[in-house]
N, C-alpha and C positions, 0 to 999 in steps of 0.2 A: 215288698218284692215286686219287681217289674215283670210284666208279661208281654210277650211279643206275639202278635197275630198277623200272619202274612198270607195273602191269598191272591189269586188272579181275579181281576174284576169281572171277567166273563164267566166266572163260576165253572170253569171247564175242567180243572184238573184236581188240585189237592188243597187241603188246609193244613198248615204246619203250625203247631202250637207248642210252646215251651212252658210247661208248668210242672209243679212238684206233686200234684195230686194225681196219683195213678188211677186209671179207670175212668176219668172224667171225659177225656178225649182220646181219640186214636191219633197216631202220627200221620196216617194217611186216610183220607175219607173220600171215597168216590161219590160224587153228587149225582142224584137222579137226573134224568134228561128233561123231565117235565118242569116248566118254569115255575108253576105254583108250588110244586113240591120243594124246589130249591129254596124258595122264600121261607117255607115252613121249617126246613133244616136250619137255616141261619137264625130264625126266630127261637127255635128250641135251644140252639147253642148259646145264644145270648141270655136266655132265661135261666138255663142251668148254671151258667157262669156267675150271673148276678146273685143267684141263690147261694152259691158256694161262698161268694164274698160276704154275704150277710152273716155267714157263720164265722168268718175270720175277718175282723175289722182292720187287721194290720195290712191286708192286701188291698190294692187299689186296681180297679179294672174299668176301663172305659174304651169303647169302640165307636168310632165315628166312621161309618162306612163311606161317606162322601169324601172324607179326608184321605182314606186309603185309596179310593178310586182315583183321586187326582194326584196321588203321590208319584205315579209313573211319569207325569208331565213335568215334575220338578227336577231341578238340576242336582243330582247326587254326587257329581264328580267335581272335585275342586279345580277351579280354572288354573291354567298354566300360562305364564308369561316367559317366553324364550328370548334371550339376548344373544344375537349373532353379530359377527363382524370378522374382519381379518385379524391376524395376530397382533397382540400388543397395542390394542386401542383402548383398553381399560374395562373389558367386560367383567372380569372377576371383581374389580374394585366396585363397579356399579352393583353387582349382585350383593356384595357385602354391605353396600350403602342401603339398598332397598330392604334387605333382610335384617340389618342391624347386627351383623355377625362378623365384625372386624377381627375379633379375637379368635373365634373358632370357625370362621368362614373359609371361603376359597383362598388358596395360596396366591399371593400377589408378588410378582418379581419382574424385573426389567428384562429378563431373558425371554425370548419368544418360544412359545410351545410348552409353557408350564402346565396349562390345563389340557388334558387329553380326553378323559371321560366326561360326559355331561353330569353336572351336579345339581341337585335340587335343594332349594332353601325355602323356608316359609316366609311369606310376605304378608303385610297387613297395612291397608291404607284406607282411611275414611269408611270404616265398617265393611270393607271388602277384604276377604281372605283369599289368598292365591299362592301358587308355587312359582318361584322364579328359577329359571334354568340357566346355568352357566355352561357355555360350550367352548370348544377349542377354536383356534383361529382357522378361517376358511382359506384354502389354497385351491384355485381352479386350474391353473396351468399344469399340464401333464409333466413337463420337465422339472417342475418344482416338487413333485410328489416323491418324497423320500422319507425313510424311517416310518413314522406313524401318521404322516399327513393324510393318507388315504383313509385310515381308520378313524382319525379325528373328524374328517369330513363326513364319513358315514354316520358317526354319532350325532353330529350337528344336524344332518338332514333328518334323522329320526326325531330330534328335538323340535324341528320346525313342523314336522308332520303332526305331532301331538299337541302343539301349542294352540291356545285360543287367541293370543295377541303376540306379535313379534316386534321386538325392539331392535332395529338395525342401527348399530353403533359404529361411528366413524371417528377418526382422529382429526380434531380441529386445528392442530398445530402444523400439519403438513398437507401436501397436495394429495388429491385422490389418486389411488393406485389402481392398477388393472383389476386386482381382486375385488376392490370396492365396486367398480363398475359392473363386473360380472355378477357379483352377489346381488346388486341392485336390480339388474335385469332378471335374475332368477326369482327374486321376491315379488316382482310385479305380477307374476303369473300365479301367485298363491292366493287362494280364495279365503284369505284371512286378513284382518287389519294389520298393517305394518306402520310402525311409527319410527321416523328418522330422528336419531339423537346424535348430536355432535359433542363429543367429549373433549375435555381439556380446554374448556372455554372459561377461564377464570375472569377474563375481561369481556363482558357482554357488549361493550361499545365497539371493540375491535371486530367482533363477530358480525355486526351489522354491515360492515364494509366488505367482508369476505363471504357473505352468506350466499351469493349468487351461484358459486360453484356447487354448493350442496343442493340448491334448487334444481340444478341440471340433472340430478340423479333420477328425477321423476317419481320420487316416493311421496312427496308432499312437503308440508312445511317443516323445516328442520328446527329442532329444539336444542338450543345451546345449553350444555350442562357442564358441571365439574364434579365427577363422581367422587374424587378424593376429598373435596371440600364441601360437597353437598349443594353447590350453587345450582339453583333452578331445577333441582330434582323433584321438588313438589309439583311443578308445572308438568313435568314428564309423567308423574304418577297420576295426576288428575286426568290427563288425557288418556292414560292407559286404562283406568277403571271405568271410563265412559264406554269403553268397548268390551268390557268384561261382563260375563253373566254373573249375577250375584248368587252366591251359593245359599241354598235354602236349608241345607243340613250341615252342621259344623263338622269340620275335618276331625276324624277320630284319631287321636294320638295315643290311644291306649293300646299300644302294640308292644310286642316283645322285641327288644333291641338286641341284635346279635352282631358282634364285631368279629370279622374274619381276619385273624392276625397270624403272622409267621415270618420267616425269613424271606428274602426275595426269591422269586421263581420257584415257589413250592406248589403253585396251583390255586391260589386264593381266588383270582378272578375267574378261573375256569369253573370252580365250585359255584361262584355267584351266578355265572351264566347258566349253569345247569339248574340251579334252584329257581331262578326266575324264568327259565325256559325261553330265553332270548339273549341276544348279544348285548348285555348291559354294560360290560366293561371290555376294554381292549386286551387281547391276550396275545403274547408272543413269547419266544424263548429267551428274549433279551431281559436280564434282571433289571428291575426298577421301572417296568412299564407303567404300573399304577403309581401316580404321584399324590393325588388328593384322595381323601376319604369320600366314598360315594355311597349314598343312601338309596336303598331300593325297598319298596313295600310289596309284599307278596303274601298270599294266603295259602296254607298247606298243612300237612301233617294229619294225623288221625282226628285231631280236635278242630281242624280248620281255623286255627288261630291266625291273627295278622302279625306278620314278622317284618321288622325293619332291619334288613341286611346291610351291614356297613362294610364295604370292601376297603381295605387299608393298604398303605404302602409297606413294602417289605422292610424289616428292621435288620440292619447290619450291625457289626461291632462298633462300639462307640469311638474307638480310635481311628476308624476308617471314615468317619463322618466329618465333613468340613462344614463350616458355617455358610449357609446358602440355601438353595431350594431343598436339598435333602434334609437339612436340619429341621426345616418347617414341616416336611413330610413326616418325619419320625415324631415330631411334636403332635401332629394331628392324629397319628396312630395311637399315641398314649392317651390323648383326650378321648378318643373313641372307646378305648378300654374303660375309661373312667365312667362314661355315660351309659354303657351298655348293661344289659342284664346277664347275658351269657356270652362267653368267648368261644369261638371255634378256633382252636389252636391247631393250625395246619403244619404238618411235618412231612418232609420229602422222604418216602420210604426207601428210595434208591440211594440216598446219602446217609440215612440214619440220623440218630439224635446227636447233635453237636453241643458244644459249650454255650453257643448263643441260644439254642433252644432251652437249655437249663436256666439261663438268666431270664428268658421270657416267662418261663414257668414260675419263677420266683416273683416276677412282676404281677402276674395274674393273681397269685395267691395273696400278695400284699394289698392289691386293690380290692380283695374280697368279692370276687365274682364267681358265678357259676361257669363251668367249663366243660367242653367236650373235645377230646383229642382226636383229630382227624389225621390218620396215617395215610396220606395221599400217594398217588402213583404206585399203587399196589400191583398194577399190571406189569410194571418193570421188574418185579422180583421173579426170578426163575422158579418154576413150580417145584423143582427138586430142593430149593433152598427155603421154601415156605414151611415153617414149623406149624405145630398146632396153634390155633388162634389164642387159646388160653395161655399157653407158654409165652407167646409174643406179648400179650397184655402184661404178664408178670414182669417181663424184662423191661418194658416201657415204663411201668410204674416205679420200678427200682431206679431207673435212670432219671425220672422226673419226680423226685420225692416231694417237692412242694405241692404238687397237684396229683399225688397218687390216688386221691379220692375220685378223680375224673373218669368218666367212661371213655373207652377207646373204640374207635370205629375205623375199619380198614376200607378205604374207598379208592376209586379211580375216576377222577372227573372226566377223563378222556373217553372212557367207555361207559360211564354212568354207573359202574358197579357199586352198589350199597349207598349211593348218594341219596336215594329216596328215603333212607332211614334217618337222615340227619335231623329233620324236624321232630321226629318222635323222641330222639335222644335229647334234643334241646328242651322239649316239653317236660321230660322227666327231670332234667337238671333244674329247670326254672321252678318246678313244683316244690322241690326241696329248698330252693333259694328263697321262696316266699313262705316257708313252713313255720308254724308256731306250735310249740309243745307246751303243755301245762307245767306249772312249777312243781307240782307234786311228782310228776314223772321224772323230772330232772333229779329231784332230791332222792328218789328211790334208787336211781342209777348210781348217784354219788355214794350213797350209803352202802350199796352192794360192793362198789369199787373199793371203799375203805376197808370193808370187812375182808375182802380178798387180798388187798395190799395196802397196808397203812402208810401214812406219810413218813418219810425218813426222819431220823433223829439227827440233829446237827451236832457238831463237836461240843458245843457249850451245853448240851443236854436238852436243848429246846426242840420241841416237835411241833410241826404245823398242824393246825386244826381247822377243818372245814365246817362252817356253821350251816350255810344253806346256799342254794344257787337258784337263779331264775333267768328266763329269757327276757331281754330288755329291748331288742331290736329285731327286725326282719331285714331281708335283702342285703347281706346274708344274715342268717341267724346269729345273733349276738347274745352270749351267755355271760352273766356276771356271777362270779363265785366269791362269796364273802368268807374271809379267813381271818385268823388272828394276826398273821404276819405273812405277807406275800413273799418276802425274801427267804422264808423257811422252806419253800417248795422249789425243788430243782427242776430244770428244764425236762429232765427225763420223766419225772412224775407228772408234770403238766401235760406232756404228750400222752402219757398213760391215761389220764382222765379224758382227754380228747378222743383217744381211740375207743374208750368205753362208751362215750356218747355215740360215736359212729357205729360201733358194733350193735348197740341196743336200738338205736333210732334210725340208722341208715345214713341220712344226709349225703347220699351218693350224688356226686355231680356238683356240689357246692362247697365253698370254703366256710369255715366257722371262725367267728371272732369270740375268743374267750378272754374275759377280763378278770384277773385275779386281784380282788380289792381287799385292802386291809380295813377291817371294821374298827373304828375308834370307839 
């Protein structure tokens, strides 16, 4: 068992210790003011803890006070590389090239303005780990600010502010535009290293002839690359990591992944902004504002867990989707559901549950994920029409039968009503999602279920017989039931057995995978 000891090196406030032995330490210890007494306190703590470990050889304990004293000077934050430039110069392609995520990475299309929110991807090069940030295209001229350009610019400026290294990307096939010059002048005043990369340079010999115009930007030596073919990107990364601080603590990916899904314009991005307590995603009344899946890491809830919030594009009916950017947007959403632990299924309370919501519920159940139903925009419902919350939950579960096991939370992202309860609901669902129950408990439940209602007899006089069952997987719980012939059990009886498992064991908030296996 691992133990964690954290304290301030000036011995001024508290000692926080996580261990399973009650009475050994207090959670809070006020240290005496005398310097010699302080040393005595730490000496006694070390002595007591080592004596305890001698009694339990399975536990390992080691404290190096100099190591903890110097820990504050080490870099605990993973470095960030931000890629900026005007629209359609290949920023998303370069992000996919660096992170190696062409299949599941940023959406790439010839249309300008595909990327709106800033997206983070993991990058690794020569023992350096970092985050690479994809941003939308910069537009500086006020007469060009239309639709979401001002919001995209705001998101890009935030990405520049939090970056350790900035890669300024320009198009090598065309002349420099005014937005390139304006952005170059802006980056000159940043107190961060800026690297100029010239994309779409498949022929490096031709670049040498035309390189003078890129030198005129005053950023430094231009590096010709081809993001789509990978030409010279190794040189770009070598120069990038020279300016990056090397991380001393590996990036912790042991987080709870939460996909926020639903139809367009139901308030998914608003919920994300509330949970992260900042403008992480662009919000508007226009459906389809979010295009790509955006990851955000945040700590919260009663247990202070680390959550990876994934904002996704709204899913419309299949017949309304044409092959193009929206097709890839929906594909990214489905992949986000596949890789997440829990789904926040957001429904617009003002429009109610639609056929598309019911299809999404089937998709969530088929993927075998934990789920919390968020009935958003509750503030738009008139007070006289609001029924008892319990009655509303019963109605919602009857209309969403595939995920009737999910918890329902009534929220308003605009006012923040009940949004602070989301993480606690997620923790409860994920706990059941990771749950493992002993085989003996399952068999007792099955035996009681058979005694109460025996398997039906088929027309040929054959009757199904259940031998035993056991849990074979987690995430979600997978139960294998071994029978004489799986075809002898009707769907009604299979649902009856599942309901008995849920009644006896709970499993509230997570799907179950039950496999009826014929034993040969």
